[in-house]
N, C-alpha and C positions, 0 to 999 in steps of 0.2 A: 692372616695367621694360620686359618684352615688349610690354605694351600701348602704353606710350609710345612706344617704338621703332616700333612698327607704324604708330601714328597719324602720327608725324613723317614716316616714310618714305612712307606713303600720300598724305599732303598734299603732299609735295614732288613725288612721281611724278605726281599729278594736275596740279599747276601746270605741270610741264614737259611733260606730255602735250599741254596746249592750246598751248604755246609755238610749235611748227611751225605751226600753224594761223594764228596771229597774225602770225608772220614772214613767211609765204607770202602774206599778205594775202587769206586765204579770204574770198570773198564780197564783194569790194570792187569788182569789176566793172572796167570800162574805165579809170576813174580812177586805177588803181594801176600805171599804165604797163605794163599787159599787152596794150594794144592800143587802137586807136580805131576799130575797124570796117574799116579799110583793111590791117590786118595790121602797121601800123607803131605803135610805141610813141609815146604822147603825152607830152611832157615837162610839168613843172609849169608853166613859162613860157608854153607853148602853151595850157594850160587856162586860165590867167589871161588870156591875150591874147584868148581866144574870150569870156571874161565881160566885159572892160573893154577899151576903147581906150586903149593906152599911148603915151606919147611915146617917141622914141628914147632920151631920157635915162632915162626910167623903166625901159624894157626894159633898158638897160645896168645900171642900178643893181640891178635884179630879178635880172638874170643873176649879177651879182657875189654878191649875197646868197645865192642858191641854190647856187652854187658852193661857197662858203665853208661853208655849212651842210652840204652834201653831203660835203665833207672831214671836217668835225668828227664828224658822226655815223657815217661809215664807221669811224673809229677807236673810237667807243664800241661799235659794233655787233660789231667784230672782238674787242674785250675780252669783251663779252658771249657770243659764240661760244666763247671759250676758257674761260670760267667754265663754261658749260654742259657743254663737254666734259669739264672736269675733275670735274664733279658727276656725269657718267654714269659716269666711271671709279670714282668713290667708291661710287656704288650697286652697281657690279658687285663690289666688294670684299666679303670674307666677314664682315668685322667693321664695326661702326658706329663712326665716329670722329665724335661728335656736335659736338665744337667746329670741326672742319673744315667739316662739313655746315652748321652755322649760319653759319660765316663765308662759305662759298660763296652760301648763300641770300641773306645780307645784301648781298654784293657784287653779286650778280645784281640784287636789288631796287634797289640804288643806282644801277647802270647804267641800268635801266629808267626810273628817275626823271630821270637825266640826258638821256635821249632825249626824254622828255616836255617838259622844260624847254627843250631845243633847238628842239622842234617849235613851242611857243608863243614863243619868243624870234624865230623866223623868221617867224611870222605877225605878230608885232608890228612887226618890221623892214620886212615887206611892206606893212603899213598905213601906215607912217611915209612911204613914198615915193609913197603913192596919195592922190589928192584926196578929199575927204568924199564926194563923189558916186560916185567909183570904189569907195571902201570899202563903200558902200552896196549897189552892184551886185554886188560880189564876195560880200558877206555874204548876199545873195539866193540867188545861185547855190549857196553853201555849204549854205544851208538847204534848198533844193531837193534837193541831193545827199543831205543827211541824211534827208531824207524818203524818197527812194528806197531809201537803205540800210535804213531802217526797215522799209519795205514788203517788201524781199526778205527781210529777217531774219524777219519775221512769216510770210511764204510758206514759208520753210524750216521753222519750227516747225509750221505746219499740215501740211506734207508728213510731217514725222516722226510726228505724231499718227495719221496715217491709215494 
């Protein structure tokens, strides 16, 4: 029983130890609204406008989609923060309440899935307002960004080995 408890608690601790890094956008560079070289944060709509030329109608629709998505995801993120806080309290208790721990872990996983679905729904809604050519241009920009991200990730790995 002690081994099972240790394994469960260790797994959950590791899972949540990495959560702050993901939540803070560790290593995501300027595209995470941390800045755009001039000290000012760059919004999602600004990044899209840099990649493709938008009509006023498209810009208005895009702004509406992003505003709605921001509201929806902020509610989910708040629930996720609350569940993580509750889990931290549970970790600090002297006894293991396995049922409650399982429920909190499941709730947290479900909230992360909800965020993932919202992200892909947003991307789909954005593509719906873009022309085929604009979609292609934006996809090329996304692929280049992903390549840069992979390159930075590899550089960090190399730095850790040395």
